[in-house]
Backbone bond lengths (Angstrom), bond angles and torsions (degrees), N, CA, C in turn:
res aa  C-N    CA-C-N  psi(-1)  N-CA   C-N-CA  omega(-1)  CA-C   N-CA-C  phi
1 X - - - 1.448 - - 1.651 108.58 -
2 X 1.232 117.87 -58.54 1.429 124.28 175.18 1.534 105.76 -120.25
3 X 1.269 115.01 97.64 1.455 125.63 -173.79 1.572 111.66 -75.19
4 X 1.372 120.52 -36.33 1.382 126.94 177.82 1.478 115.42 -160.96
5 X 1.251 117.07 162.05 1.523 126.69 178.82 1.486 104.16 -120.14
6 X 1.355 116.88 142.16 1.552 119.02 163.84 1.377 101.24 -135.91
7 X 1.357 115.52 134.23 1.341 123.11 179.88 1.565 109.97 179.86
8 X 1.363 112.73 -168.26 1.496 119.92 179.00 1.461 109.53 -98.72
9 X 1.264 115.68 129.73 1.505 118.51 176.63 1.462 110.54 -70.08
10 X 1.405 112.05 114.29 1.502 117.08 -179.73 1.523 111.91 -95.01
11 X 1.293 123.14 -21.69 1.372 118.41 173.94 1.614 110.07 -163.87
12 X 1.355 111.08 153.44 1.484 121.69 179.28 1.424 109.81 -118.07
13 X 1.354 118.32 140.30 1.413 122.07 173.87 1.531 110.84 -132.48
14 X 1.291 120.47 -174.83 1.533 121.75 -173.77 1.635 111.05 -66.99
15 X 1.352 115.69 -26.91 1.449 114.73 -174.50 1.604 109.60 -144.14
16 X 1.368 110.16 29.61 1.516 111.73 175.26 1.565 110.28 -176.86
17 X 1.247 114.40 178.05 1.441 120.36 174.54 1.574 112.54 -141.83
18 X 1.270 113.97 162.58 1.542 117.28 173.99 1.472 109.20 -112.67
19 X 1.267 111.48 118.75 1.589 114.39 -178.03 1.455 106.05 -108.97
20 X 1.313 119.98 124.29 1.436 125.88 177.28 1.564 111.74 -89.67
21 X 1.458 106.52 116.28 1.495 115.72 179.20 1.410 110.69 -125.17
22 X 1.354 117.40 109.20 1.516 129.00 177.46 1.556 104.26 62.34
23 X 1.266 115.64 40.95 1.538 116.68 172.57 1.448 111.65 88.83
24 X 1.327 121.14 -8.65 1.499 122.11 173.12 1.487 114.01 -100.87
25 X 1.301 114.90 129.78 1.473 119.20 -178.69 1.495 108.82 -88.98
26 X 1.340 122.97 116.97 1.423 128.59 -176.81 1.581 107.25 -106.60
27 X 1.359 109.52 119.61 1.580 118.26 175.04 1.474 108.42 -74.02
28 X 1.292 114.31 121.13 1.591 115.67 179.43 1.517 102.67 -123.96
29 X 1.465 114.17 126.89 1.463 121.21 167.23 1.497 113.86 -76.85
30 X 1.299 113.74 123.94 1.462 115.66 -177.28 1.576 113.76 -131.06
31 X 1.303 115.47 158.68 1.486 121.58 176.98 1.605 103.91 -73.15
32 X 1.397 109.02 156.62 1.551 115.23 175.53 1.465 114.64 -54.28
33 X 1.385 118.47 -33.66 1.456 123.88 -175.69 1.554 109.71 -73.54
34 X 1.310 119.55 -31.23 1.530 128.39 177.32 1.474 100.52 -74.04
35 X 1.291 122.30 -52.64 1.503 124.54 -176.77 1.474 112.57 -60.37
36 X 1.277 126.01 -31.10 1.323 128.55 175.27 1.433 117.94 -65.28
37 X 1.328 117.81 -27.82 1.440 124.87 174.70 1.494 117.96 -82.79
38 X 1.297 116.48 -11.34 1.406 125.96 -178.28 1.542 112.63 -90.09
39 X 1.388 118.39 140.65 1.388 127.77 173.76 1.463 113.79 -125.56
40 X 1.303 116.82 130.59 1.495 124.58 176.40 1.609 106.16 -55.03
41 X 1.289 109.81 133.11 1.532 111.42 173.95 1.612 113.29 90.30
42 X 1.257 115.70 -12.30 1.512 121.65 -172.48 1.619 106.25 -104.88
43 X 1.318 118.32 144.22 1.491 124.13 175.59 1.514 110.47 -65.48
44 X 1.202 116.53 148.61 1.490 121.24 175.99 1.518 114.81 -157.94
45 X 1.321 115.44 159.59 1.479 120.17 179.70 1.420 104.94 -127.64
46 X 1.338 121.15 128.06 1.380 122.88 179.47 1.714 109.42 -124.14
47 X 1.237 116.58 132.88 1.483 119.68 172.31 1.402 105.31 -68.97
48 X 1.364 125.14 142.17 1.423 118.37 -178.00 1.588 110.26 -138.54
49 X 1.281 112.56 173.46 1.477 118.89 179.52 1.455 104.97 -154.50
50 X 1.400 112.05 119.64 1.438 123.48 -173.98 1.502 103.91 -93.19
51 X 1.465 115.80 120.17 1.400 121.35 170.24 1.452 117.02 -105.83
52 X 1.282 115.23 117.66 1.459 126.73 -173.98 1.417 111.55 -93.85
53 X 1.365 120.17 120.77 1.432 131.82 174.10 1.479 115.33 -116.36
54 X 1.259 117.94 161.09 1.502 113.41 177.24 1.527 112.09 -59.68
55 X 1.209 120.04 -35.93 1.440 122.80 -177.54 1.521 117.91 -103.85
56 X 1.350 114.93 0.58 1.545 117.65 -174.55 1.594 111.48 -158.08
57 X 1.280 105.70 158.71 1.498 116.61 166.10 1.344 107.61 -126.65
58 X 1.369 118.86 122.43 1.424 122.02 -175.34 1.581 108.18 -124.91
59 X 1.283 118.20 129.11 1.487 130.19 -179.50 1.507 108.21 -97.62
60 X 1.299 121.92 110.50 1.436 127.76 172.75 1.439 110.13 -93.47
61 X 1.346 121.58 138.56 1.420 129.16 -175.54 1.541 113.18 -118.63
62 X 1.254 117.62 137.26 1.444 120.79 -179.19 1.496 115.00 -132.34
63 X 1.404 117.95 159.61 1.468 118.90 -178.60 1.390 110.22 -68.37
64 X 1.401 127.08 -31.81 1.409 121.74 178.69 1.573 107.13 -154.68
65 X 1.271 113.43 177.15 1.539 120.05 -177.05 1.455 113.47 -67.95
66 X 1.336 119.50 -28.18 1.389 125.42 170.58 1.545 115.01 -51.98
67 X 1.314 111.19 -59.07 1.415 124.88 179.70 1.651 109.34 -58.76
68 X 1.224 115.90 -41.33 1.442 118.13 175.45 1.492 117.37 -59.77
69 X 1.433 111.71 -44.05 1.336 121.65 178.21 1.584 115.88 -66.87
70 X 1.298 112.07 -31.30 1.524 114.05 174.92 1.509 110.42 -77.46
71 X 1.455 118.44 -30.24 1.471 121.30 174.63 1.555 107.28 -61.06
72 X 1.349 116.20 -43.88 1.528 118.24 -175.13 1.478 107.57 -68.04
73 X 1.410 120.07 -40.62 1.523 124.42 -178.73 1.528 110.62 -64.20
74 X 1.256 116.71 -40.41 1.467 121.45 176.39 1.436 110.88 -58.99
75 X 1.303 124.71 -36.02 1.381 121.02 -170.84 1.576 110.15 -82.25
76 X 1.373 116.53 -3.13 1.528 116.10 173.33 1.440 110.98 -83.36
77 X 1.216 124.80 -10.00 1.511 131.08 167.59 1.437 112.32 -61.19
78 X 1.278 122.64 129.96 1.475 121.20 174.11 1.496 115.58 -52.30
79 X 1.242 121.55 125.78 1.437 120.99 -179.32 1.407 121.29 91.11
80 X 1.416 118.75 -6.04 1.395 124.37 -176.83 1.618 107.14 -107.31
81 X 1.364 111.47 110.55 1.464 114.87 174.89 1.559 110.06 -99.50
82 X 1.216 113.98 -168.22 1.538 118.26 -175.45 1.503 112.33 -71.59
83 X 1.301 119.71 -37.70 1.520 119.17 173.19 1.576 113.75 -64.28
84 X 1.433 120.02 -40.63 1.361 113.38 177.89 1.534 112.18 -78.94
85 X 1.375 118.39 -25.12 1.482 114.30 174.41 1.640 108.80 -68.57
86 X 1.342 115.21 -37.83 1.471 113.61 177.93 1.536 110.61 -65.01
87 X 1.253 116.92 -35.88 1.517 119.67 178.52 1.507 114.39 -66.25
88 X 1.436 113.29 -35.27 1.438 121.17 169.96 1.459 111.67 -53.69
89 X 1.246 114.49 -50.86 1.408 121.41 -174.91 1.535 115.52 -75.49
90 X 1.348 115.76 -19.06 1.451 122.76 170.90 1.594 113.74 -74.12
91 X 1.386 110.84 -31.17 1.518 115.14 179.71 1.479 112.28 -88.63
92 X 1.458 116.62 -35.40 1.386 120.69 178.49 1.552 113.73 -124.98
93 X 1.265 118.13 130.00 1.486 117.69 177.61 1.531 108.50 -68.80
94 X 1.310 117.97 156.74 1.505 122.14 -170.46 1.463 113.04 -48.66
95 X 1.329 121.73 -42.35 1.444 124.71 178.71 1.439 112.98 -58.18
96 X 1.315 119.78 -49.59 1.411 128.77 -174.71 1.589 108.00 -67.75
97 X 1.352 113.30 -36.73 1.535 114.10 -176.87 1.545 109.53 -74.76
98 X 1.311 116.24 -34.87 1.492 121.62 172.35 1.511 111.30 -58.71
99 X 1.360 116.98 -48.63 1.459 123.89 178.29 1.469 111.32 -60.65
100 X 1.410 120.93 -43.66 1.344 122.29 -174.28 1.645 109.98 -65.49
101 X 1.306 110.39 -44.01 1.538 115.31 178.94 1.570 110.74 -67.85
102 X 1.414 120.39 -43.29 1.379 119.54 -174.60 1.615 110.94 -68.62
103 X 1.258 115.00 -32.65 1.427 122.82 179.38 1.491 119.75 -93.07
104 X 1.441 115.10 8.35 1.349 121.52 -177.30 1.528 118.47 51.29
105 X 1.424 112.17 40.73 1.469 119.40 172.71 1.432 118.71 -78.27
106 X 1.291 117.06 77.38 1.507 121.80 -175.48 1.542 107.44 -60.04
107 X 1.198 119.61 -38.07 1.517 117.03 -175.96 1.619 112.14 -59.81
108 X 1.453 109.33 -39.97 1.513 111.98 176.20 1.400 112.40 -61.09
109 X 1.340 122.49 -42.96 1.473 125.97 -177.96 1.539 114.29 -68.82
110 X 1.335 112.95 -31.97 1.499 115.47 -176.80 1.627 107.25 -74.02
111 X 1.291 114.22 -15.90 1.430 119.42 174.00 1.519 114.71 -57.10
112 X 1.325 115.45 -24.55 1.484 128.07 -174.63 1.517 103.56 -81.27
113 X 1.393 118.56 124.56 1.407 121.24 172.85 1.613 113.77 -57.28
114 X 1.281 117.24 126.70 1.409 116.46 178.16 1.567 111.54 103.95
115 X 1.349 114.24 -8.97 1.493 116.13 178.28 1.639 104.58 -114.93
116 X 1.276 114.23 123.04 1.480 121.30 175.65 1.495 107.79 -102.42
117 X 1.411 115.77 -172.75 1.477 120.06 175.02 1.480 116.66 -50.11
118 X 1.356 110.37 -55.73 1.434 116.47 -175.02 1.488 114.16 -60.60
119 X 1.394 113.45 -45.27 1.447 121.22 175.77 1.578 116.16 -54.59
120 X 1.403 110.95 -41.81 1.466 115.19 177.37 1.586 109.42 -67.43
121 X 1.412 116.41 -42.24 1.371 112.24 179.40 1.503 115.08 -56.30
122 X 1.345 112.57 -38.61 1.442 123.04 -170.54 1.643 106.72 -70.40
123 X 1.344 115.63 -41.31 1.445 116.87 -177.22 1.613 107.28 -69.38
124 X 1.472 113.86 -42.69 1.405 110.94 174.73 1.566 118.73 -60.87
125 X 1.293 119.87 -33.20 1.437 123.16 178.75 1.535 110.26 -72.07
126 X 1.329 115.64 -38.33 1.426 116.45 -174.95 1.510 115.34 -84.45
127 X 1.453 117.42 -16.30 1.505 116.96 -171.83 1.544 109.95 -120.99
128 X 1.368 118.28 -15.93 1.288 122.20 -175.81 1.504 117.08 -46.03
129 X 1.268 115.07 -43.33 1.541 119.15 -169.94 1.639 102.90 -90.02
130 X 1.432 122.08 -3.76 1.385 118.10 -174.49 1.577 109.44 -117.27
131 X 1.272 114.02 2.18 1.469 117.82 -164.40 1.573 113.55 -74.29
132 X 1.310 119.17 -18.14 1.364 126.66 174.72 1.505 110.78 82.97
133 X 1.335 117.71 -168.47 1.464 124.88 -175.07 1.524 106.95 -59.35
134 X 1.430 110.46 142.22 1.477 115.51 -177.42 1.483 107.04 -79.29
135 X 1.265 121.96 -22.38 1.380 127.33 -176.97 1.633 113.23 -70.48
136 X 1.358 110.17 -8.67 1.473 119.21 -177.31 1.464 118.11 92.47
137 X 1.258 118.25 -39.26 1.491 121.75 174.84 1.527 116.10 72.23
138 X 1.326 111.38 -8.09 1.496 112.97 -175.68 1.621 109.16 -101.00
139 X 1.209 114.39 -169.25 1.491 125.70 -173.20 1.625 103.84 -67.62
140 X 1.258 117.35 150.49 1.446 124.04 171.54 1.519 110.54 -61.73
141 X 1.297 122.97 145.88 1.386 120.01 176.63 1.574 115.29 -51.47
142 X 1.177 115.62 133.31 1.582 118.27 175.26 1.457 111.35 88.38
143 X 1.409 119.01 -6.76 1.537 116.67 178.04 1.510 121.69 -99.11
144 X 1.376 111.17 -4.33 1.428 121.00 178.80 1.441 110.18 -150.38
145 X 1.361 118.40 -178.59 1.423 122.53 -179.58 1.408 115.80 73.46
146 X 1.397 115.96 -97.45 1.515 115.55 -171.00 1.450 112.95 -102.53
147 X 1.263 121.42 20.83 1.475 125.19 166.65 1.459 113.77 -54.80
148 X 1.277 118.95 142.11 1.478 118.83 -179.07 1.547 113.13 -55.44
149 X 1.280 112.15 151.21 1.506 116.79 -175.74 1.456 106.72 -128.52
150 X 1.330 118.37 157.76 1.535 122.52 178.85 1.577 104.22 -76.79
151 X 1.296 111.84 144.91 1.454 117.83 -171.42 1.562 109.47 -69.12
């Protein structure tokens, strides 16, 4: 629905940013790693995923399209919603998360708050065959996504 936003970073908070796009401030929930790359007053582009719930619309922002695709894939596992998927990406970068799932590394997955042994096993069983290339397949960190853009 909203695949990306490009604009000026108007504000940063502990778990999100406000990106001003054509005079409209969009609240975007982001991982700490994504937030660390943003600077107030600077232009940025975030890959996004809009999550629609009965009582809310939440826009999640990512450093690049690969991270967004992994966020959306994680949510296809039983018991993984957008908040847990975002927490997983906050604890493990996409490449490490793919590796943990592909190699059935339950210990790495249980380091994520909210995932126990059974949850880790379920995630591995449901996603192992769909996780994709362990090398990430996306752009190298800092080369896409939130890199500064011309006004």
